[in-house]
Steps between C-alpha positions, in 0.01 A plus 500: 500500500752609229234486229267692726744792562590504132138538414444769761791690360362470148151609602653811676696578190187466273295724730767774501660469166288320244131584571528880514640531136196308379277774629683807402589359158152415425376836617737703309448287193128529522512887553717538181266288285184664634637849391607409148645221289772676305827314431669678788239412758482143373880480543480632855203291591672178364793556740257537803279197397819279440630598841170386652510176309863438619418531858177320461667201348767493776237522761290217351813271493501474875159329493634225274801392701600140455366509151651589161252792483707697745800521293301548178327818659812629649728481207236659267462768773875585456462496120232760519702699764791528261275568194296756675793722567577526133195726472709770656726492198203480273319805650846685491514424135137615449578830674809560292298441189199695633525773223571265215261206582658176401302232314322234694723218374804641658324533833380132486836398382672641806247341731554154322882541524480546874250223538748266327798631698312440828450126412860465638338460836321182381789363311772559761274473797332179417718306241830590688358495846570866559186534709453258769152493668423166667544293813878506464493895552229462775265665252693821502586622154871470451692618189835362411806729465525434127136598466568815700796605288320426176190691612699793610687488166164495306349777719803721458514474126138502415336707779765712692717624197195589282334676780819708557515589136117587479532709824757720341296521178191597708688770682628646166162501350280614790751653732434862429116497516235452755514117464828496692344419831314209355805376315690498828224312674498229225878464496513465881218235490690315225821467696319433824323206324833380343641504856218277615554271208879453556432455875237232458746268311762549773243451762400161357867397454643619834253299693727433790556867581216583743607855550487585128167319466352696795622830352340388162163425654503827696610740207370345183135531561538881559736538206278317257198698620670838460623393148150412391360809644759717334448324168122558510541869604761562234336389190196314606288815453429697196749308274383470156 
């Protein structure tokens, strides 16, 4: 009965929280690539496709319970979740350098850098048991407090602080022209997504707090959808 109730809870969470981002991420990513394949649109579409991949892997994991594949799919889903949000920093950098287009090697170097930084999920999560997802956790993903603190530190240093910096730069560069509204939408979407990221790690750590988990399930789908829509509307159109 316990396992059945856990599975029921997981299925509900998947239907509410995890499946929907697969659809809107794929849709926005496809719309961007269909329009043009500039560096800017490739960066934006990469975020959307990686978000879709993240939730696809998390969803697939439930079909492999009682096998090592469940953990494999889930932990790589978390890796891509962290990595995907680095593309907010990358697109911010692209926008700041819009008038003086930077060489491609710098662009790919930044992507590689964040790809490497994001591997902490695999190192701390797997080798140091920071992510627990097996029968001992009733097949509910559980993060350790150490993993939470380490993750928040990484996110604050490499995502939050750079986004604050680039937000001020964007206001300074585009604040006095007609792009101001689009800049506002982009910045709001970035910080909404960061709220989702920080909340997810707390959600999977504070597993015994049913009130917080309920609030998360009720608010996060709407928050992430609004963030994705604002991102697409801000610079998903006519950005060269």
